N, C-alpha and C positions, 0 to 999 in steps of 0.2 A: 164814123158814129158821131163824132162831135163832142163827146163827154171826156174832159181831161182832168178835172180836179173836183174832189169832193171832200167833205168834212165827215170823219167817223166818229169824232170826239173833239172836245175843246183843245185846240192846240196851245192856247195861251196858258193852260194850267201847267204846262211843263216849262214854261219860259221863267227864268230866274233873273235875268238881266235885260235891260231895254236895248242892248246893242243890236245891231242888224244881223239877223241870223241868215247865213249863206248856206244853203243846204246843197251838199255834193251829190254830183251824179255817180251812179254805179259805173263800173265796179270799183271797189276800194283799191286805192292805189293807182287808179288810172290817172292819166295826164292829159293835159290840153292837146299837147303834140300828138299823142297816140290816138286821139279820138278825131276822125277825119272831119266830122261835122264842126266841131269847136275849132280845130286847126284852120280850116277853110274860113270860118267867120272871123276869126282873130286876124288872120293874114289880109282879109279884105278890108276890115274896119279899123284896125288898130295901127297906130303909126309904127313904122319899121323898127324904129329905136327901142320899142318894148318887146320885140319878137322873142328875143332870148329870155327875157325876164319872166315870161309866163310858161315857157315850154314844159316845165317839170310841175307845174301848178295842177291841182285836180280841177276839173271842171265843175263849176257851181251853176246849178240850174237857176234860171231867172223865172221860171214859172210859180215859184212859191218863195216868198221872202217875208219874214215876220221881224217885228222888233217894236220898240217903244215909239210913240207918236213922234217925239222930237227927232228921234234917229231916223226914223222912216222918211220925215220930211226932208232932212239932210241928205239922205240916199237918193230920194226921188228928185230933188233939185239937181243934184250932181248928175244923175242919169240923163235928166232932161237936158242939162248944159252940154253934156258929151254928145247926145244923139243930135242935137243942133249943128254940131261940126260935120255931119254926115248930110250929103245931098238928100233932099225930100224924096227923089226917086229911089236912091239907095236904102233910105230909111224904111221904105215899105217893102224891102225885100227880107227874106228870112235871114236872121242872124245878127242884125245890128244890135238889137237889145241885149242878146246873150254876150256879144263881144264886149260891149260897154259895161254890162253887169260884172264880167269877170276882170276886166281892166280896173274897176273900182274895187273889187273885192280882194285881188291879189297885188296890184301894182301901185295905185294911187292912194288907196285908203281914204277916199274922199268921205266915207261914212264909217264910223267906228263899227267894227263887226267881228262875228265869231264864225267859224266853219262848223258845221253839224253833219256828221256821217249819215248817209242814206239809211233808211229803214229804222230809224228812231222815232222821231216826232213825225217825219214825213217820209213817205215812200215814194220817190221817183221811180216809176216802173218801166218806162219806155225802153231803156238799154239793158235792164235787168234780165236774167233768164226767167222763163215763166215758172220754173219750178221753185222759185224763191218764194212764191206765194200761193196760198189756198183761199178758199171762200168757206166760211162756216155756215151753219143752218140759218142763221140770221141774215146772210148775204154780206157780213163784213169780210173785207179782205185782211188776211193775216199771214204772218211769217210763219215758218215751219215750227218756231217754238211758242207759238199761239199769240205773240204780240200783235196788237192791232194798232198801226199807226194813226195818229190823229187825222192826218191829211193823207189822202193817196192821189197821186198825180200820174196822168198818163196811162191810167189803168185800162183805158180803152184800147190801147195798143196790143193788149193780151185778150184776144176775142174770146176764148174759152172761159177765162176768169170773169171777163166783163158779162157774158151772158148768164152767169150764175149770181151775179152780185145784185144786191139790193137796188144799185142804180140802174141796171137793166130793167128790173121790174118797175121801178118808178118811170123810166123813160117809155114804157110801154103802156103807161097809164094806170098801173095797179096802185091802189091806195096805199099810203104810208101807214105801217102798223107799228113803227117804233119811234115815232116822232121826227122821222126824216123829212 
């Protein structure tokens, strides 16, 4: 499908600190060691001396990162520096960015940050059960309690939800009726 991230409202309205916001993957309480994607990426790209340090850490998705301008510049500089330690060939394979993102978030703390649980400001939906979300009449993706996260990420991995969302209508060429 190719659609992975969209804004449903202003995510910066909920930010009260300029710290880098690291958004955690579902499920709550999950760990890097228990997630075979993250575990493989961390083993492949992170030095062995750090392996025990991240095992119990929750995976933070690198698809959405928010923060103040200076803090984000610090984070991006650290990420670029760490990615340059990986060969160019390996850098172009999946997972290097996620591994370095989690190294920075959990272990080296190269950029001051806070962790934010999934389904608040951001819904990272790829690993979440499809029953966690609904689509309202306006095509917004919502949680069962009615909350519409400001940013939805990886929503295209739930085909039934995507097909009813405003994003599917826009992708099909329908005019935006709500300012989207």
